[in-house]
TIVEX-932523 format. One record per residue (C-alpha): x, z negated, y negated; residue in three letters. Coordinates in steps of 0.25 Angstrom, whole numbers, always signed. Each point is the difference from the previous one (the first is absolute). Layout:
      px      pz      py   resn
       X       Z       Y    ALA
...
% end
This chain:
      px      pz      py   resn
    -235    -145    +386    MET
      +4      -1     +15    ILE
     +14      -6      +2    ASP
      +7     +10      +9    LEU
     +10      -9      +5    MET
     -10     -11      +4    ASP
      -8     +11      +7    LEU
     +12      +5      +8    ILE
      +3     -15      +4    ARG
     -14      -2      +5    ARG
      -1     +14      +7    ARG
     +14      -2      +6    ILE
      +1     -15      +4    PRO
     +14      +1      +6    ILE
      +5      +1     -14    ILE
      -5     -15      -2    GLN
      +6      -7     +12    TRP
     +12      +8      +4    LEU
      +9      -6     -11    PRO
      -3     -13      +5    HIS
      +2      +3     +15    TYR
     +10      -9      +8    LYS
      +8      +1     +12    PHE
      -8     -11      +7    SER
     -13      +8      -2    TYR
      +7     +12      +7    CYS
      +2      -8     +13    MET
     -14      -4      +0    LYS
      -5     +14      -3    ASP
      +8      +6     +11    ILE
      -5     -10     +10    LEU
     -14      +2      -4    ALA
      +1     +15      +0    GLY
      +6      +1     +14    PHE
     -11     -10      +5    THR
     -11      +9      -6    VAL
      +7     +13      +6    ALA
      -2      -7     +14    LEU
     -15      +1      -3    THR
      +0     +13      -7    GLU
      +7      +8     +10    ILE
      -9      -3     +12    PRO
     -13      +0      -9    GLN
      +4     +13      -6    GLY
      +1      +7     +13    ILE
     -13      -6      +5    ALA
      -8      +4     -13    TYR
      +5     +14      +1    ALA
      -6      +0     +14    LYS
     -13      -5      -6    VAL
      +0     +12     -10    ALA
      +3      +9     +12    GLU
     +14      +4      -6    LEU
     +13      +1      +6    ASP
      +6     -15      +0    PRO
     +11      +5      -9    VAL
     -10      +1     -11    TYR
      -1     -15      +0    GLY
     +15      -1      -3    LEU
      -1     +11     -10    TYR
     -10      -9      -7    SER
      +8     -13      +0    GLY
     +12      +3     -10    PHE
      -4      +7     -12    MET
     -11      -9      -4    GLY
      +9     -12      +1    CYS
     +11      +7      -9    PHE
     -10      +4     -10    MET
      -7     -14      -1    TYR
     +14      -6      -2    PHE
      +0      +7     -14    PHE
     -15      +0      -3    PHE
      -6     -12      +7    GLY
      -4     -13      -6    SER
      -2      -9     +12    CYS
     +12      -4      +7    LYS
      -7      -3     +13    ASP
      -8     +13      +2    LEU
      +5     +10     +10    ASN
      -5     +15      -1    ILE
      -1      +8     +12    GLY
     -10      +5     +11    PRO
     -12      -8      +3    THR
     -10      +1     +11    SER
     -12      +3      -9    ILE
      +6     +12      -8    LEU
      +5      +5     +14    SER
     -14      +0      +5    LEU
      -6      +6     -12    MET
      +9     +13      +2    ILE
      -1      +0     +15    GLN
     -12     +10      +1    SER
      +7     +10     -10    HIS
     +13      -1      +7    VAL
      -7      +4     +13    SER
      -6     +12      -7    ALA
     +12      +5      -8    LEU
     +13      -8      +5    GLY
     +10      -7      -8    ALA
      +1      +8     -12    ASP
     -14      -5      -5    ILE
      +5     -14      +2    ALA
     +12      +3     -10    VAL
      -9      +7     -10    LEU
     -10     -12      +1    CYS
     +12      -9      -4    THR
      +3      +9     -12    PHE
     -15      +1      -5    THR
      -1     -15      +2    THR
     +12      -3      -8    GLY
      -5      +9     -11    CYS
     -14      -6      -1    ILE
      +5     -14      +0    ILE
     +10      +3     -11    PHE
     -10      +6      -8    LEU
     -10     -11      +2    LEU
     +11     -10      -5    GLY
      +3     +10     -12    LEU
     -15      +0      -4    PHE
      -2     -15      +4    ASN
     -11      +4     +10    LEU
      +4     -11     +10    GLY
     -14      -6      -2    PHE
      -6     +10      +9    LEU
      +5      -9     +12    VAL
      -9     -10      -5    GLU
     -12      +7      +6    PHE
      +6      -4     +13    PHE
      -7     -13      +1    SER
      +4     -11     +10    TYR
     -11      +3     +11    PRO
      +4     +15      -1    VAL
     +15      -3      +1    ILE
      -2      -9     +12    ALA
      -9     +10      +7    GLY
     +10     +11      -3    PHE
     +12      -8      +5    THR
      -7      -5     +12    SER
      -5     +13      +5    ALA
     +14      +6      -3    GLY
      +6     -11      +8    ALA
      -9      +2     +12    LEU
      +1     +15      +0    GLN
     +15      +0      -1    ILE
      +1     -10     +12    ALA
     -10      +9      +8    SER
      +9     +12      -3    SER
     +11      -7      +7    GLN
      -7      -3     +13    LEU
      +5     +13      +7    ASN
     +14      -4      -3    SER
      -2     -14      +4    LEU
      -6      +4     +14    PHE
      +9     +12      +2    GLY
     -12     +10      +0    ILE
      +4     +15      -4    GLN
     -14      +3      -6    ALA
      +1      +1     -15    LYS
     -11      -7      -9    ALA
      +1      -6     -14    SER
     -14      -3      -5    ALA
      -6     -13      +4    PHE
     -11      +5     +10    LEU
      +9     +11      +5    ASP
     +11     -10      +3    ALA
      -9      -9      +8    TRP
      -7     +12      +7    ILE
     +14      +5      +4    ALA
      +4     -13      +6    VAL
     -12      -1      +9    PHE
      +0     +14      +4    GLN
     +15      -1      +4    ASN
      +0     -14      +7    LEU
      +6      +7     +12    ASP
     +12      +4      -8    GLN
      +4     -14      -5    ILE
     +14      -3      +3    LYS
      +2     -15      +4    TRP
     +15      +1      -5    THR
      -4      +4     -15    ASP
     -12     -10      +0    THR
      +8     -11      +5    THR
     +11      +2     -10    LEU
     -10      +2     -11    GLY
      -8     -12      +3    VAL
     +13      -9      +1    ILE
      +5      +6     -13    SER
     -13      -4      -7    ILE
      +0     -14      +6    ILE
     +15      -2      -4    PHE
      -3      +5     -14    LEU
     -11      -9      -2    MET
      +8     -12      +5    ILE
     +12      +4      -9    LEU
      -9      +1     -12    ARG
      -4     -15      +2    GLU
     +15      -4      -2    PHE
      -2      +2     -15    LYS
      -8     -13      +1    LYS
     +11      -8      +6    ILE
     +12      +7      -7    GLY
      +6      +1     -13    SER
     +13      +7      -6    LEU
      +2     -13      -9    LYS
      +8     -11      +4    TYR
      -8     -13      +0    ARG
      +7     -13      -3    ASP
     -11      -8      +8    ASP
      +4      +7     +13    LEU
     +12      -1      +8    SER
     +11     +11      +1    ARG
      -5      +5     +14    THR
     -15      +0      -5    LYS
      +4      +8     -12    ASN
      +8     +10      +8    ILE
     -12      +1     +10    LEU
     -10      +2     -12    SER
      +9     +11      -6    ILE
      +1      +7     +13    LEU
     -15      -1      +3    ALA
      -2      +7     -14    PHE
     +10     +11      +3    LEU
      -8      +3     +13    LEU
     -13      +1      -8    TYR
      +7      +9     -11    LEU
      +6      +9     +11    SER
     -11      +0     +10    ARG
      -4     +15      -1    ASN
     +15      +5      +1    ALA
      +2     -10     +11    MET
     -12      +5      +9    ILE
      +4     +15      -3    VAL
     +15      -3      +4    ILE
      -4      -7     +12    ILE
     -10     +11      +4    GLY
     +11     +11      -3    THR
     +10      -7      +9    LEU
     -10      -2     +11    LEU
      -4     +14      +0    ALA
     +15      +5      -1    TYR
      +4      -9     +12    SER
     -12      +4      +9    LEU
      +1     +15      -2    GLY
      +8     +10      -7    GLY
      -9     +11      -5    ASN
     -15      +0      -2    ASP
      -2      +7     +14    VAL
      +5     -12      +8    HIS
      -3     -11     -10    ASN
     -11      -9      +4    PRO
      -5      +0     -15    PHE
      -5     +10      -9    GLU
     +11      +2     -10    LEU
      +0      +3     -15    THR
      +9     +12      +3    GLY
     +10      +8      -9    THR
      +0      -4     -15    ILE
      +7      +9      -9    SER
     +13      -6      -6    SER
      +6      +1     -13    GLY
      -4      -2     -15    ILE
     -11     +10      -4    PRO
      +4     +11     -10    GLN
      -4      -3     -14    PHE
     -11     +11      -3    ALA
     -13      +3      -7    PHE
     -13      -4      +7    PRO
      -6     +11      +8    PRO
     -10      +6     -10    PHE
      -3     +13      +8    SER
      +5      -2     +14    PRO
      -1      +9     +12    VAL
      -7      -7     +11    ILE
      -2      +6     +14    ASN
      +3     +14      -7    GLY
     -11      -2     -11    THR
      +4      -1     -14    GLN
      -7     -12      -7    TYR
      -1      +0     -15    GLN
      +0     -13      -8    PHE
     -15      +1      -2    SER
      -2      +1     +15    ASP
      +8     -13      +2    MET
      -8      -8     -10    ILE
     -13      +5      +5    LYS
      +4      -5     +14    GLU
      +4     -13      -6    LEU
     -13      -1      -7    GLY
      -4     -14      -4    THR
     +13      -5      +6    THR
      +7      +5     -13    THR
      -7     -10      -8    ILE
      -2     -12      +9    PHE
     +14      +0      +5    THR
      +6      -3     -14    PRO
     -11     -10      -2    LEU
      +3      -8     +13    VAL
     +15      +1      -3    ALA
      -2      -7     -14    ILE
     -10     -10      +6    LEU
     +10      -4     +11    GLU
     +12      -1     -10    THR
      -6      -7     -11    VAL
      -7     -10      +9    ALA
     +13      -3      +8    ILE
      +8      -1     -13    ALA
     -10     -10      -6    LYS
      +1      -8     +12    ALA
     +15      -1      +0    PHE
      +2      -1     -16    SER
      +1     -15      +0    GLY
     -10      -2     -10    GLY
      +7     +10     -10    LYS
      -9     +10      -8    ILE
      +1     +13      +8    LEU
      +1     +13      -7    ASP
      -9      +9      +8    SER
      +3     +12      -8    THR
     +14      -1      +3    GLN
      -3      -2     +15    GLU
      -8     +13      +0    MET
     +12      +7      -7    PHE
      +9      -5     +10    ALA
      -8      +4     +13    VAL
      -3     +13      -7    GLY
     +14      +3      -1    ILE
      +3      -5     +14    CYS
     -10     +10      +6    ASN
      +4     +12      -9    ILE
     +15      -2      +4    MET
      -3      -3     +14    GLY
      -7     +13      +1    SER
     +13      +7      -2    PHE
      +6      -6     +13    VAL
     -12      +2      +9    LYS
      -6     -14      -2    SER
     -15      -3      +4    MET
      -8      -8     -11    PRO
      +6     -13      -3    VAL
      -5     -13      -7    THR
      +3     -15      +1    GLY
      +0      -6     +14    SER
      -5     -15      +1    PHE
      +7      -2     +13    THR
     +14      +4      -5    ARG
      -2      -6     -14    THR
      -3     -13      +7    ALA
     +13      +1      +8    VAL
      +7      +4     -12    ASN
      -5     -13      -7    ASN
      +3      -9     +12    ALA
     +14      +6      +0    SER
      +3      -5     -14    GLY
      +1     +13      -7    VAL
      +4      -1     -15    VAL
      -1     +14      -5    THR
      -5     +13      +3    THR
     +15      +3      +5    PHE
      -5      -5     +13    GLY
      -8     +13      +2    GLY
     +13      +8      -2    VAL
      +6      -7     +12    ILE
     -13      +3      +8    THR
      +1     +15      -4    GLY
     +15      +1      +4    ILE
      -4      -6     +13    CYS
     -10     +10      +3    VAL
      +9     +11      -4    LEU
     +11      -5     +10    LEU
     -11      -1     +10    ALA
      -3     +15      -3    LEU
     +14      +4      +1    THR
      +5      -8     +13    PHE
     -12      -6      +7    LEU
     -10     +11      +2    THR
      +6      +3     +14    SER
      -3     -14      +4    THR
     -14      +1      -5    PHE
      -3     +10     +11    TYR
      -1     -11     +10    TYR
     -10      -9      -8    ILE
     -13      -1      +9    PRO
     -12      +4      -6    LYS
      -7     -12      +5    ALA
     +10      -9      -8    THR
      -3      +7     -13    LEU
     -15      -1      +3    ALA
      +1     -15      +2    ALA
      +7      -1     -14    VAL
     -11      +8      -7    VAL
     -12      -7      +8    ILE
      +6     -14      -3    THR
      +1      +3     -15    ALA
     -14      +5      +0    MET
      -5     -12      +6    PHE
      +5      -8     -12    TYR
      -5     +11     -10    LEU
     -14      -1      +5    PHE
      -7      -9     -10    ASP
      -8     -10      +8    TYR
      +0     -10     -11    GLU
      -9     +10      -9    ALA
     -11      -1     +10    PHE
      +0     -15      +0    ILE
      +2      -1     -15    VAL
     -11      +9      -4    LEU
     -10      -6     +10    TRP
      +2     -14      -7    ARG
      +1      +5     -14    ALA
     -10     +12      -1    LYS
      -6      +6     +12    LYS
      -5     +12      -8    ALA
     +15      +4      -2    ASP
      +1      +2     +15    LEU
      -9     +13      -1    ILE
     +11      +8      -8    PRO
     +11      -6      +9    LEU
      -7      +5     +13    LEU
      -5     +13      -6    VAL
     +15      +3      -4    THR
      +5      -5     +13    PHE
      -9      +8      +9    PHE
      +1     +13      -9    THR
     +15      -1      +0    CYS
      +1      -2     +15    LEU
     -10     +10      +4    LEU
      +1     +11     -10    TRP
     +13      -1      -9    SER
      +8      -9      -9    LEU
      -2      +8     -12    GLU
     -15      +1      +2    ASN
      -1     -14      +4    GLY
      +6      -4     -14    ILE
     -10      +9      -7    LEU
     -12      -5      +8    VAL
      +5     -15      -2    GLY
      +2      +1     -15    ILE
     -14      +7      -2    PHE
      -7     -10      +9    CYS
      +6     -12      -8    HIS
      -3      +7     -13    LEU
     -14      +1      +4    LEU
      +0     -15      +2    PHE
      +5      -1     -15    VAL
     -10      +9      -5    LEU
     -11      -7      +7    TYR
      +4     -13      -6    SER
      -1      +7     -14    SER
     -13      +6      +3    VAL
      -6     -13      +6    ARG
      +7     -12      -7    PRO
      -4     -14      +4    LYS
      -8      -9      -9    PHE
      -3     -15      -1    TYR
     -14      -2      -4    ILE
      -5     -14      -4    ASP
     -13      -5      -6    LEU
      +2     -12      -9    GLU
      -7      -8     -11    VAL
      +6      -1     -13    HIS
      -7      -6     -13    SER
     -13      +0      +8    GLY
      +1     +14      +3    LYS
      +2      +8     +13    TYR
     +13      +8      +0    VAL
      +5     +10      +9    ASN
     +16      +0      +0    ILE
      +6     +13      +6    ILE
     +15      -1      +3    SER
      +7     +12      +5    PRO
     +11      -3     +10    LYS
      +9     +11      -6    ASN
      +1     +11     -10    SER
     -12     +10      -1    ILE
      +3     +15      -1    GLN
     -10     +12      -2    PHE
      -4      +2     +14    PRO
      -6     -14      +0    ALA
      -8      +1     -13    ALA
     -13      +4      +6    GLU
      +1      -9     +12    TYR
      +3     -12      -9    MET
     -12      +2      -8    ARG
      -9      +1     +12    LYS
      +7     -13      +6    ILE
      -3      -7     -13    ILE
     -15      +5      -1    GLU
      -2      -3     +15    LYS
      +5     -14      +0    HIS
      -3      -5     -14    CYS
     -11     -11      +2    SER
     -13      +4      -7    ALA
      -1     -14      -6    GLN
     +14      +1      -7    SER
      +0      +3     -15    ALA
     +15      +3      -1    ILE
     +10      +8      +8    VAL
     +14      -4      -2    VAL
     +12      +9      +4    ILE
     +12      -8      +3    ASN
     +12      +9      -3    GLY
     +11     -10      +5    LYS
      +4      +9     +11    ASN
      -2     +13      -7    ILE
     +14      +5      -3    GLY
      -4     +14      -4    ASN
     -12      +8      -3    MET
      -3     +15      -3    ASP
     -10      +6     -10    ALA
     -10      +4     +11    THR
      -1     -15      +3    VAL
      -1      -4     -14    ALA
     -11     +10      -3    LYS
      -7      -5     +13    SER
      +0     -15      -6    PHE
      -6      +6     -13    ALA
     -11      +6      +7    CYS
      -2     -13      +9    LEU
      -1      -8     -13    ARG
     -12      +9      -5    GLN
      -7      +0     +13    GLU
      +1     -16      +1    LEU
      -5      -1     -15    GLU
     -12      +9      +4    ALA
      -3     -11     +11    ASN
      +2     -11     -11    GLU
     +14      -4      +6    LYS
     +13      -2      -7    LYS
     +14      +5      +5    LEU
     +12      -8      -4    LEU
     +15      +2      +3    PHE
     +10     -11      +2    ILE
     +14      -1      +3    ASN
      +3     +14      -3    LEU
     +15      +4      -2    LYS
      +3      +6     -13    PRO
      +3     +14      +5    SER
     -13      +0      +8    VAL
      -8      -5     -12    LYS
      +6     +11      -9    GLU
      -4     +11     +10    ILE
     -14      -6      +0    LEU
      -2      -1     -15    LEU
      +6     +14      -2    LYS
     -11      +6      +9    VAL
     -11      -9      -6    ASP
      +3      -8     -13    PRO
     -13      -7      +1    ASP
      +5      -8     +12    LEU
      +9      -8      -9    ARG
     -11     -11      -2    GLN
      -1      -2     +15    PHE
     +15      -2      +3    CYS
      +4     -14      +0    PHE
     +13      -8      +2    GLU
      -6     -14      +0    ARG
      -7      -8     +11    SER
     -12      +6      +6    LEU
      -9     -11      -6    GLU
      +5      +3     -14    ASP
      -1     +15      +3    SER
     -15      -2      +3    ILE
      -2      -9     -12    LYS
      +6     +11      -9    SER
      -8     +11      +6    ILE
     -13      -9      -2    ASP
      +4      -2     -15    ALA
      +2     +15      -2    VAL
     -14      +2      +6    ALA
      -6     -11      -8    ASP
      +6      +6     -13    PHE
      -5     +14      +4    THR
     -14      -5      +2    THR
      +0      -8     -13    VAL
      +5     +12      -8    SER
     -10      +9      +6    SER
     -12      -9      -3    ASN
      +5      -1     -14    THR
% end
């Protein structure tokens, strides 16, 4: 019988830690929450631009997830909010039907994630192998960075796809504004320099350093944590001081951003877009495979980040799915685009010394304050500065290490990585995932159809013996291939064929039947078939298919097994003569 109170405590983690909360924790959470907000606000605005939404939607996406995760989240460091990959995944749909479809996608994403957690179907993300994930994220990073080139160079032409973005740049070289380009490039350089301050700074006081060095170390780390906000603030002040409105300003500006907290309302299930009434089915049809892959990617990001920052504790993946599902469902009521865990902001949260998920509440409050009081200031944010924030983040999102690791470890795994990478880049992220998964499954299927064997010819008890050692388990697609390999490579002079089952962890009835047929074929050629080192479960399947194989299965040494089979053969011969 399910313990209801235990289930409630597991599904609402705040019940467990809130009674033990201390005032000292509160001050640390407030500092961490405010620090994360300095990253979340500029990133939210920038990622909304990636999705081709009004920048305010990035802020709408930055508070409800934090509030919901406060109650339902189990990882104190995890920050829930907009991310670059999810923004890119809804980009084409936003271009087609506007902001309403982004909000509806948030609702469907939340519902699917919640249901996947309810039915324990999180294993579906296990089909995202490391090469597929690396190819997907790398292609996404490159495509997102490419989509920001127009803003970086001050070009008016609009393009979001990888090839289209680069074509637009080369076709409009004469429109490049040196002011935007200079500001953008300098911003990227400074962001990269400030990111390196992490290596020389720390928020912790070190006894082995002098007071001055400790202050400098803390200052350096604070510069690293607030680098995105600093660059945006500096760019905004520069744009404001050099020109009032966008007509006389030397930079392309973000422009007017709606102020105020969004009204709490149902997601747009049947919106009117450009005078046309769209039904829920029409919206889902437009989303297509994005409906499925957005929640899967959201789960993948959240669980991977939560595990990385869990500090060795066992992570309840089902609870994380519940939490992210609720964050998206509730977010859709305040016009949020899809949200999930952010690695960058989670790292900032962790480095800032957050103690509980209350830090997310502070981050959410800061976003609400920005929506209420600062949106008029956001008008002067140069687009080149936001582009610099995104491009720099994508530089570190691109998984360079994966190419090196797979080249060293297993070069064949580079094929699904590259297939995923180029399909995502040149077609779409959703189709790239599908093609990448299918490609890698073909590799897995091929290894089942064509398993590897060690084949040795040895002399035991004065007889030539062929020893067949499969490298792994054998399944039904390989049954016929296995028989052909054995028949082809067995020496004509060998009197005994031995199947060494040391590495066979599993076997199906088709393979067992194939072994039974192989025994009969070998006996017709005056050869014997022996089995050694079979696991009990494998031996059980083999004997249920053909009980006569029992006398050919041995658990002793090969020499003793050959002697035993010879003794059985001699006894059979004597009995027959008698």
